N, C-alpha and C positions, 0 to 999 in steps of 0.2 A: 808695596802697601805701606801706609803710614798710620800710626796710632797717636792720638792726642791723649796724654796721660796727665790728668789734673789732680793735684792734692788740694783739699780745701784750705790747708794752712798757708798756701801761697797768698791768699787774700787777707793776710793779717798785718798789723802794724809792727809786730815783733815776731821773731822766730824762737820757738821753744826747742831745747836741745835733747832733753832726756824724757823718755816715755814714763808715765805714771799710771795710777789707777783712777785718777779723777780728771774732770774737765779743767781746763785752764781758767785762771782768774780773769773774769770779764772786766774787772776794773783796770787791768794792765794790758791784756790782750784784747784788741777789738778789731772787728772786720772792716774791710773797705766799705764805703757807702754803696748801696745797691746800684746807683747810676754809674759809678766808677767801674764796678764789676761788669755790668752790661756793656759799657763802652769798650772794656778790654776784650771781652769775649768776641764782640762783633768787629771792632776796628783793628785789633791786633791779632786775634786768633782766626779771624775770618769766618766766624760762625753766624748762623741765622736761625731763629726759631721757626721760620717758614720752611726751612730745609733741614730737618733733623737728621742726625747721623746715628747709625746703630751703635749701641754701647751698653755700658753697665755701671751701676753704682755699687761701690764696695765700702764696707766698714773699715777694713784695714788693708794697707797697701800690698802686703805680701800675697793677698788673694789674686792680684793681677797675674802673678806667675802661673798659678794653677789654671786660671781662666784662659790665658794665652796658650798653655799646653793643650787644653781641650779644643781650642779653635784650630790649632795646628793639626791635631789628630783627626779632626773632622774636615780638614782641608778647607777651612774657612779663613785661614791666615797663612799666607805664603812666606816662608823664610828664605833669605833674611829680609827684615823690614826696618823701617825707621821709627823711632819713638821720639816724640816731642814731649819732653818731661817738664811740666809746669808745676814747680814744687819749691818749697822753702828749703828742702834738703836734697842732696844728690842721690841718696839711697844706694850708694856704692860701697857701703860697709862701714861699721863703727867697731873697730877692733877691741875696744875695752868692754864691749858688751858680748860680742861673739867673734871668735877668731876667723872671720871670713877671709881675711887676707891670706893667711897661711893655708886655710882649707882649700881655697881656690888654686893658689899658685903652686902648692906642693902636692895636693891630693887629687882634686877634681880634674885637673888638666891631663892626668895620666889615663883617664877613663875614655871609653868610646863616647860619641855624642849621645847615644841613647842612654847609656849608663850615667852620664853627667846629669841628665834631667832627673833620674831616679835619686841620685845622691844629693842633688841640689835641694830636693823637697825636704830633706832631713835637716837642712841648715838655714833655709830662708826665713827671714823676718822682714818687718816693714822697713828696716834700715839698710838691708843689703840685697833685697830681691832683684834689683836692677843689675847688680854686679853678676849675679848668677844667670840672669837672662843673657847677658853679654857672653859669659863663659860657655854657655850652651850654643853659642854661635847663631842665636836667633836674630840678632840685631846687626845691621851693617852701618847704621848711622844713629848717633845719640845727640839730639839737640836739647840742651838743658837751659830752660828759661828761668832766670832767677829774679826774685822780687827785690825791692830796695832793702828789705830786712835780712837778705842772705848774707851769711858769713862762710868763708871758704871751708868746705867739708869734703873736698875731693880727695879720693884715695890716690895720691900721686904715684905710688908704686905700680898702679895699673896702666900708667901711660908710657908711651914710647920714650925712652931715655929718662923715665921718671919725671917728665916735664909736660904738663897739660898744654903748654904753649905750642907743642908740636901739632896739636889738633888731632892726635891719633891715640886711641887706646890700643894697647898691644900687651896681652897677657904673656908672661914668661913662665914656663914650667921649670921649677927648681926641684932638686933632690929633697926628699923628706927631711925635716929637721934643720934645714939650712938657716932659717931665720932664728930659731931657738939657739943655735950654736953661736951665731955672730951678732944677733940683735939687728941685723940688716941683711940685704942681699948684695951688698957691695963686694965685688971680687968673686962672686959665685957665678959660674958658667951655667947658663940655662940649658936644660935638656932639649927644649925646643921652644920656638916662638909661635904664638897663635897668629891668625890673620889680623891685619890691621882693621880697626873700626874707626870711622870718621866721628870726631867729637867736636861739638861747638857749644860754648856757653855764651848766651846772649842775655844782656840785661833786659828786663821786661819792657821798658819803654822803647827799646830799639828793635823789638821783634815784630815783624808784620808778615803773617803767613800768607802765601800766595798759591799753595797747592792743596788739593782736597785731602781730607782725612778718610781713612777706611773705617775707623772705629774711634769712639771717645770713651774714656774711662774717667769717672770721678770717684775719689776716695774721701771718705768722711774724716778718718784719722782722729777719733775722739780724744785720744791721749795728747794730741798736739793742737787742739782747737778749743775755744770756749763755746759754751752753749749758744751765745749770741751769734756765732758764725753760722749756725744751722739755718738761719733765715736765708742764707745764700744758696742753699741746696736746691730748692725748687726753681730758683732763678737760673741756675746753671743747667738743671735737668730739662728745662724747656728746649734745649738744643740737642737733646739726646733721645733717641728712640730706644727706650728701656724695655720694650717688649721682645727684645732679642734674647731668645732662650737657648742657653747652652749649659749643660750640667757643670757644676763646680764653680768655685770662686764666689764666696758669699760676701 
């Protein structure tokens, strides 16, 4: 199964880095023209308003984790699956906001898969939810589509050999306190290695989808978008069957 996961901030001229309590300045951040957005949805993502796909609209991106958990529990989403992440951010964790790096590599990976999901719910936010989905072994391929405004925010320690050029995400489970003691994991022997996950980052203009999606998610992300970008929401939602009802994930 494949999920198309779109964040509204993908369609902006600039990328905003830190969440706040107010919408972004519309005089600096402005959305793509509607025709450009429609062309991208249909010519690059392969969508059509004549053939809507089941999905959901979210206010904040971390709600995707809860929604996917509910789909999995109701056997409406088979794991592992692919996510095509269309976003100005990787959502793989921002350590100066929450210590998702050490929480995942030192604590979460020692848990059973069921317990990982329960523990992850205590730590997820809109900037790290995708890393926790990966750590729960829900995803076997992550395709990250980046806009022209993207700047590298990948969590390099999550990759095989700490190198995203390998095209492989592979979490390493380390003893608790390893990073705090050394300031890095250099020279630390992992307790175990997690299964490899295929990773591909593709610049927006070079991505052309050729396979069907099982679900489409659109996230508003009001802390990362100006009010003027809201006009794009109904344009994107024309491609989504939002009558799909599953409890959880607002």
